[in-house]
C-alpha positions as CSV (number, residue, x, y, z in Angstrom):
1,X,61.6,82.3,38.8
2,X,60.8,78.7,39.6
3,X,60.7,79.4,43.4
4,X,58.6,82.4,42.8
5,X,56.2,80.3,40.7
6,X,55.9,77.7,43.5
7,X,55.3,80.4,46.1
8,X,52.7,82.2,43.9
9,X,51.0,78.8,43.2
10,X,50.8,78.1,46.9
11,X,49.4,81.5,47.6
12,X,46.7,80.9,45.0
13,X,46.0,77.5,46.7
14,X,45.5,79.0,50.1
15,X,43.4,81.9,48.7
16,X,41.3,79.4,46.8
17,X,40.8,77.2,49.9
18,X,39.8,80.2,52.0
19,X,37.4,81.5,49.4
20,X,35.8,78.0,49.0
21,X,35.4,77.5,52.7
22,X,33.9,81.0,53.1
23,X,31.4,80.5,50.3
24,X,30.5,77.0,51.2
25,X,30.1,77.9,54.9
26,X,27.6,80.7,54.0
27,X,25.6,78.4,51.7
28,X,25.5,75.7,54.4
29,X,24.3,78.3,57.0
30,X,21.6,79.4,54.6
31,X,20.2,75.8,54.8
32,X,20.3,75.9,58.6
33,X,23.5,73.9,59.2
34,X,25.0,75.0,62.5
35,X,28.4,76.7,62.6
36,X,29.8,73.8,64.7
37,X,28.9,71.2,62.0
38,X,30.3,73.5,59.3
39,X,33.5,73.9,61.3
40,X,34.0,70.2,61.7
41,X,33.3,69.3,58.1
42,X,33.7,72.1,55.5
43,X,36.5,73.9,57.4
44,X,38.4,70.7,58.1
45,X,38.1,69.6,54.5
46,X,38.9,73.1,53.2
47,X,42.3,73.2,55.0
48,X,43.2,70.0,53.2
49,X,42.1,71.2,49.8
50,X,45.6,72.6,48.8
51,X,47.2,69.2,49.4
52,X,44.4,67.4,47.6
53,X,44.5,69.6,44.5
54,X,48.3,69.4,44.3
55,X,48.3,65.7,44.6
56,X,45.5,65.1,42.1
57,X,47.1,67.2,39.5
58,X,50.5,65.7,40.3
59,X,49.2,62.2,40.0
60,X,47.5,62.9,36.7
61,X,50.8,64.1,35.4
62,X,52.7,61.1,36.8
63,X,54.5,63.2,39.5
64,X,53.6,60.7,42.2
65,X,56.8,61.3,44.1
66,X,55.7,64.9,44.5
67,X,52.3,63.7,45.7
68,X,53.8,61.4,48.3
69,X,56.2,64.1,49.5
70,X,53.4,66.6,49.8
71,X,51.3,64.4,52.0
72,X,54.0,62.9,54.3
73,X,55.8,66.3,54.5
74,X,52.6,68.0,55.5
75,X,51.8,65.3,58.1
76,X,55.3,65.7,59.6
77,X,55.1,69.5,59.5
78,X,51.7,69.3,61.3
79,X,52.9,66.9,64.0
80,X,56.4,68.4,64.7
81,X,56.6,72.0,63.3
82,X,53.0,73.2,63.8
83,X,52.5,71.5,67.1
84,X,55.9,72.5,68.4
85,X,55.3,76.2,67.5
86,X,51.9,75.9,69.3
87,X,53.5,74.7,72.5
88,X,55.9,77.7,72.5
89,X,52.8,79.9,72.7
90,X,51.0,77.8,75.3
91,X,51.3,74.2,76.5
92,X,48.7,71.9,75.0
93,X,46.3,70.5,77.6
94,X,43.7,68.0,76.3
95,X,40.4,67.2,77.9
96,X,38.2,66.2,75.0
97,X,37.5,62.5,74.5
98,X,37.2,62.9,70.7
99,X,40.8,64.0,70.4
100,X,41.9,61.1,72.5
101,X,40.0,58.7,70.3
102,X,41.3,60.3,67.1
103,X,44.9,59.9,68.1
104,X,44.9,56.1,68.2
105,X,43.0,56.2,64.8
106,X,45.8,58.4,63.4
107,X,48.3,55.9,64.7
108,X,46.4,53.0,63.1
109,X,46.1,54.8,59.8
110,X,49.8,55.8,59.7
111,X,50.8,52.2,60.6
112,X,48.6,50.8,57.9
113,X,50.0,53.2,55.3
114,X,53.5,52.3,56.3
115,X,52.9,48.6,56.0
116,X,51.1,49.1,52.6
117,X,54.2,51.0,51.4
118,X,56.6,48.1,52.1
119,X,55.8,46.0,49.1
120,X,59.5,45.3,48.5
121,X,59.9,43.9,51.9
122,X,57.1,41.3,51.4
123,X,57.7,40.4,47.8
124,X,59.8,41.5,44.8
125,X,57.6,44.3,43.6
126,X,58.5,48.0,44.0
127,X,57.2,50.0,47.0
128,X,54.0,51.7,46.1
129,X,50.4,52.5,47.1
130,X,48.3,50.9,44.4
131,X,44.6,51.3,43.6
132,X,43.4,48.4,45.7
133,X,45.3,49.8,48.7
134,X,43.8,53.2,48.0
135,X,40.3,51.8,48.1
136,X,41.0,50.2,51.5
137,X,42.3,53.5,52.9
138,X,39.2,55.3,51.6
139,X,37.0,52.7,53.3
140,X,38.8,53.5,56.6
141,X,38.2,57.2,55.9
142,X,34.5,56.5,55.5
143,X,34.5,54.6,58.8
144,X,36.3,57.6,60.4
145,X,33.5,60.0,59.2
146,X,30.9,57.6,60.6
147,X,32.7,57.5,64.0
148,X,32.8,61.3,64.0
149,X,29.1,61.6,63.2
150,X,28.3,59.3,66.1
151,X,30.6,61.2,68.4
152,X,28.9,64.4,67.4
153,X,25.5,63.0,68.3
154,X,26.5,61.4,71.6
155,X,28.9,64.1,72.9
156,X,27.4,67.2,71.6
157,X,26.7,68.8,75.0
158,X,29.5,67.4,77.1
159,X,32.8,67.1,75.1
160,X,35.2,70.0,75.7
161,X,36.1,70.1,72.0
162,X,32.5,71.0,71.1
163,X,32.4,73.5,73.9
164,X,35.5,75.2,72.5
165,X,33.9,75.4,69.1
166,X,30.7,76.8,70.5
167,X,32.7,79.6,72.2
168,X,35.0,80.2,69.3
169,X,33.3,79.1,66.1
170,X,35.6,78.2,63.2
171,X,33.2,80.0,60.9
172,X,31.4,83.3,61.4
173,X,27.7,83.9,61.4
174,X,27.8,86.6,58.8
175,X,24.5,86.9,56.8
176,X,24.4,84.9,53.6
177,X,24.7,87.1,50.5
178,X,24.5,86.6,46.7
179,X,28.2,86.4,46.4
180,X,28.5,83.1,48.2
181,X,28.3,81.1,45.0
182,X,30.9,83.4,43.5
183,X,33.3,82.7,46.4
184,X,32.8,78.9,45.8
185,X,33.4,79.2,42.0
186,X,36.4,81.5,42.4
187,X,37.8,79.3,45.1
188,X,37.7,76.3,42.8
189,X,39.4,78.2,40.0
190,X,42.1,79.5,42.2
191,X,42.7,76.0,43.6
192,X,43.0,74.6,40.1
193,X,45.4,77.3,38.7
194,X,47.4,77.3,41.9
195,X,47.7,73.6,41.8
196,X,48.8,73.6,38.1
197,X,51.4,76.3,38.8
198,X,52.7,74.6,42.0
199,X,53.1,71.2,40.3
200,X,54.7,72.5,37.2
201,X,57.3,74.7,38.9
202,X,58.0,72.0,41.5
203,X,58.8,69.4,38.8
204,X,61.0,72.0,37.0
205,X,62.8,72.9,40.3
206,X,63.5,69.2,41.0
207,X,64.9,68.7,37.5
208,X,67.0,71.9,37.8
209,X,68.5,70.9,41.1
210,X,68.7,67.2,40.0
211,X,66.9,66.0,43.2
212,X,63.8,63.9,43.7
213,X,60.5,65.7,43.4
214,X,59.7,64.1,46.7
215,X,62.2,66.4,48.4
216,X,60.5,69.4,46.9
217,X,57.2,68.0,48.0
218,X,58.4,67.3,51.5
219,X,59.9,70.7,52.3
220,X,58.6,73.4,49.9
221,X,55.1,72.3,48.8
222,X,54.2,70.6,52.1
223,X,55.2,73.6,54.2
224,X,53.3,76.0,51.9
225,X,50.1,73.9,51.9
226,X,50.4,73.5,55.7
227,X,50.0,77.2,56.3
228,X,46.2,77.0,56.9
229,X,46.8,74.4,59.6
230,X,49.6,76.5,61.1
231,X,47.5,79.6,61.3
232,X,44.4,77.8,62.7
233,X,46.5,76.0,65.3
234,X,48.3,79.1,66.4
235,X,45.1,81.0,66.8
236,X,43.5,78.2,68.8
237,X,46.6,78.0,71.0
238,X,46.6,81.7,71.6
239,X,42.9,81.5,72.7
240,X,43.9,78.7,75.1
241,X,41.6,76.3,73.1
242,X,43.9,73.3,73.3
243,X,41.4,70.7,72.0
244,X,40.9,72.8,68.9
245,X,44.7,73.1,68.4
246,X,45.4,69.4,68.5
247,X,42.1,68.4,66.9
248,X,42.9,70.6,63.9
249,X,46.3,68.8,63.4
250,X,45.0,65.3,64.0
251,X,42.0,65.8,61.7
252,X,44.2,67.3,59.0
253,X,46.6,64.4,59.1
254,X,43.7,61.9,59.0
255,X,42.4,63.7,55.9
256,X,45.8,63.6,54.3
257,X,46.4,59.9,55.1
258,X,43.0,58.5,54.4
259,X,41.7,60.8,51.7
260,X,44.3,62.9,49.9
261,X,47.0,60.2,49.3
262,X,44.6,57.4,48.4
263,X,42.7,59.7,46.0
264,X,46.0,60.4,44.3
265,X,46.7,56.6,44.1
266,X,43.3,56.0,42.4
267,X,44.5,58.4,39.6
268,X,47.9,56.8,39.4
269,X,49.7,54.4,41.8
270,X,52.0,56.3,44.1
271,X,55.5,55.0,44.0
272,X,57.4,55.3,47.3
273,X,60.6,57.4,46.7
274,X,64.0,56.6,48.2
275,X,63.8,57.4,51.9
276,X,60.0,57.4,51.9
277,X,59.7,54.4,54.3
278,X,61.9,56.3,56.8
279,X,59.7,59.4,56.4
280,X,56.6,57.3,57.2
281,X,58.4,55.7,60.1
282,X,59.2,59.1,61.6
283,X,55.6,60.2,61.2
284,X,54.6,57.0,63.0
285,X,57.1,57.7,65.8
286,X,55.7,61.3,66.3
287,X,52.2,60.0,66.4
288,X,53.1,57.2,68.8
289,X,54.9,59.6,71.1
290,X,51.7,61.6,71.6
291,X,49.7,58.6,72.7
292,X,51.2,58.2,76.2
293,X,51.3,62.0,76.7
294,X,47.6,62.4,76.3
295,X,46.2,59.1,77.3
296,X,48.4,58.0,80.2
297,X,50.2,61.1,81.5
298,X,49.0,64.5,82.6
299,X,47.4,65.0,79.2
300,X,49.7,67.9,78.5
301,X,52.3,68.6,75.9
302,X,54.7,71.1,77.4
303,X,57.2,73.5,75.9
304,X,60.2,71.2,76.4
305,X,58.4,68.4,74.5
306,X,57.5,70.9,71.8
307,X,61.1,72.1,71.5
308,X,62.1,68.4,71.3
309,X,59.7,68.0,68.4
310,X,61.1,71.0,66.6
311,X,64.7,69.9,67.0
312,X,63.9,66.4,65.7
313,X,62.0,67.9,62.8
314,X,64.8,70.3,61.7
315,X,67.4,67.5,62.3
316,X,65.4,65.2,60.0
317,X,65.0,68.0,57.4
318,X,68.8,68.6,57.4
319,X,69.6,64.9,57.0
320,X,66.9,64.3,54.4
321,X,68.2,67.2,52.2
322,X,71.9,66.7,52.5
323,X,72.2,62.9,52.6
C-alpha cells in the first residue's frame, strides 16, 4: 500500500501541475501575454511544481534527506535518463545561443551547490545547505531570470529556440473561459494533497525498508516528479525541435538547483545524506560532459552518447541502491 500511496501521490502532483499550468496560461493569455512568454515562464515553472511542493512539505516535516534526494535525483534523471531516451528517438542538434549560455550557468550552479554541500571538508560542521547558502542560490536564480529576460528581448526574432516555440507553442491558444480560475485552484489543491501523500508514504517506505529517505527520493519520487520533463522532452525530440528538448532539461535543472532546493533550505536546513556529495559530483560530471559537445564539437548529442548516459545512470542507480 505504501508504494501505491507514493504512486497515487505523484499522479496527483502531475495532475495538479498540469491543471495549474493550463489555468494560469489561459489567465495570462487573457491579459495579452504571448504564448511564447507563457511557455518560457509558467510552463517551465509548472513542470518543476511537483518537486517544489514535495520538497517544501518534506522540509516542513524535517524530511530534508527526501528533499535532497528528490532534487538531485530529478536532476540526474533529466540529464541522463530523459536526455538519453530523447537521443534514442532523434540525435540532439543544438543551434540556439540561449541553450549554449544556459549550459555553463547550469555547470556553475551545480558546482556552487556541490561546494556549499562540503561543509565537513572545510570545517568540523556537518554537510548541509543552510539558510544563508539558500539565499545566495536564490540570488543567483534571480540573476538567471534577469539574463533570460534580456535574452528574450535581444534574441526574440533570431534565436532558433524562440523560432521553435513560435512553430510549436508550449501552450495552446484556446479561448479563455470562466473555468480558468477553477483549474488554478484545483491544481493547487491537487499539488498540496499529492505532496502530502507522497512525502508521508515515502517516509514510511524508507522506515519499512530501513533505508535512507534520500534513496526513496533519488529513485522513486524523483523519477515520478520528472515525468512532465520526460513527456515534454520526448515530444520535442519527436518534432525534431532539439533546442526545446535540451532547453526543457537545462531549464528544469536550473529551477531545481536554484529555486526548489534553496526554498526547502529556507524552511529547514537540508542535511546532505551519505553519498550525497557523490550524487552531486555525478550531476556535475554529466553537465560538464555536455559543454564540449555543444560548444566545441558538432553541437550534436548522438545516440551512442545517449546510450552511454543511460548505462552510466543505471550503473549508478544499481550501485547507489545496493552498496
